[in-house]
C-alpha positions in Angstrom: 92.2 113.3 98.2 95.4 110.8 97.6 96.2 107.2 98.8 98.1 105.6 101.1 101.9 104.9 100.7 102.6 101.5 99.7 105.6 99.7 100.3 106.0 96.2 99.0 109.0 93.6 99.5 110.0 91.0 96.9 110.1 87.3 98.3 113.2 85.8 99.0 114.9 83.6 96.2 113.8 80.8 98.2 110.3 81.9 98.1 109.9 82.5 102.1 107.8 86.0 101.7 109.3 88.8 104.3 107.0 90.5 106.2 106.9 94.2 104.4 107.7 97.2 106.2 105.7 100.2 106.6 106.5 103.8 106.5 106.4 107.1 105.5 109.2 108.9 103.7 107.9 112.8 103.6 111.5 114.5 102.5 114.7 114.8 104.3 114.0 114.6 107.6 112.2 111.4 107.4 114.3 109.3 104.6 117.9 108.5 106.2 115.8 107.0 109.0 113.6 104.8 106.6 116.4 104.0 104.3 118.8 102.7 107.8 115.6 100.6 108.9 115.1 98.5 105.6 117.1 95.0 105.4 119.7 95.7 102.6 120.1 92.0 101.6 116.4 92.8 100.0 115.0 94.3 97.6 111.6 96.7 97.4 109.1 99.0 96.1 108.5 102.1 97.5 104.8 104.3 96.5 104.1 107.7 97.4 101.3 109.0 97.9 99.0 109.5 94.4 98.0 112.7 94.4 94.2 113.4 92.6 95.2 115.0 90.0 97.3 112.3 88.8 94.1 110.3 88.8 92.0 113.3 87.3 94.6 114.5 84.5 96.9 113.0 82.1 100.6 112.9 83.3 103.6 112.8 82.4 105.9 110.2 83.7 109.7 110.3 84.1 112.1 107.8 84.8 116.1 107.5 86.0 118.4 105.5 87.8 121.3 105.6 89.9 123.9 102.8 90.9 124.5 100.6 88.0 128.0 101.8 88.4 129.4 100.8 91.8 130.7 97.5 92.8 128.6 97.2 96.1 125.5 99.0 97.1 122.0 98.7 95.4 121.0 100.1 91.9 117.4 102.3 92.5 115.4 103.2 90.2 112.6 106.2 90.3 109.5 107.4 89.0 108.2 111.0 89.6 104.7 111.4 87.5 102.8 115.0 87.2 99.7 116.0 85.4 101.0 117.5 81.8 99.4 120.6 82.0 102.0 121.7 86.1 104.8 121.3 84.3 106.0 124.4 85.4 105.5 123.5 89.3 108.3 120.4 87.6 110.1 123.5 86.4 109.8 125.9 89.7 111.6 122.6 91.7 114.4 122.3 89.0 113.1 119.0 88.0 116.0 117.6 85.2 118.3 114.8 84.3 119.5 113.6 88.0 123.1 113.3 86.4 122.6 117.3 85.3 121.8 118.2 89.1 124.4 117.8 92.2 123.8 116.0 95.0 122.5 119.0 97.1 120.2 120.4 94.3 118.7 116.6 94.2 118.7 116.2 98.0 116.5 120.5 97.8 113.7 119.1 94.9 113.5 116.1 96.3 112.7 118.0 100.2 110.9 120.8 98.1 108.6 117.8 96.7 107.5 116.4 99.6 106.4 119.2 101.9 104.9 122.2 100.1 101.3 121.7 99.3 101.7 123.1 95.2 104.3 120.3 94.7 102.5 116.8 97.2 99.5 118.3 95.0 100.4 117.5 91.9 103.8 115.7 91.5 104.1 111.7 93.0 106.6 109.4 92.6 108.2 105.4 93.1 111.3 103.7 93.9 113.1 100.5 93.6 115.6 99.3 95.2 117.1 96.3 94.0 119.5 94.9 96.4 123.1 93.8 95.3 121.7 89.9 97.2 119.2 90.2 94.0 121.2 91.5 91.3 123.8 89.0 91.2 121.1 85.3 92.3 119.8 86.7 88.1 123.0 87.1 86.7 123.8 83.6 88.6 120.8 81.8 87.7 120.3 79.0 85.2 118.7 81.1 82.9 120.8 84.6 83.6 119.4 88.0 83.6 121.7 90.3 82.4 122.2 94.4 84.3 120.3 96.2 81.6 117.4 92.9 81.6 116.8 93.9 85.5 116.7 97.6 84.7 114.1 97.3 81.8 112.2 95.5 84.3 112.6 97.6 86.6 111.1 101.0 84.9 108.5 99.0 83.6 107.4 98.1 86.5 107.8 101.3 88.4 105.8 102.2 85.0 102.9 99.5 86.0 102.9 100.0 89.5 101.9 103.4 89.0 99.3 102.5 86.1 97.6 100.2 89.0 97.7 103.0 91.8 95.6 104.6 89.3 97.9 107.3 87.9 96.7 108.6 84.3 99.8 108.4 82.1 99.7 110.2 78.6 103.9 110.7 78.4 107.1 108.7 79.5 110.3 109.9 80.0 113.0 107.0 80.2 116.7 107.1 80.2 117.1 104.1 78.6 119.3 101.1 79.3 119.8 99.6 76.2 117.7 99.5 73.2 114.6 102.0 73.6 112.5 99.9 71.2 112.2 97.1 73.6 110.6 100.0 76.0 108.2 100.6 74.0 104.4 99.4 74.6 
């Protein structure tokens, strides 16, 4: 039995707490409408269902990002996790560094991991979409934060969210931005 998906919307810079939108992403057919329904000016975190196996068995977790290069648009960090002894499932789906995969292959993997029983029973994931507004605000405020710091905070924050959701993390792989030592516990 898995827990229900959680969506968090970060508070506005003025401190107002927006109403969190709930939805369920079950593959490519629901991803587009879900993203289109979000307020692009606000950052949010989406956490998939947590497979019971990921709570019961030691898991491997990988972190990757997209969107550091564009001038406009959000920066997106994502994690995926699975029991260490289920690495064959990850291989079967074709998991690899996103930069080594075509967009078509990434979409296929995403769709399969959300629809195939062998995948949904052993793989969980989460994403943080950091809005352009939040990126700009972090760099323009009095105590400025670099894009590398924003990236590191997102990666670490997603790992913490997985732990808080009960994922039994034993190994973490991060494509680091900046010195890898800063990411170590």
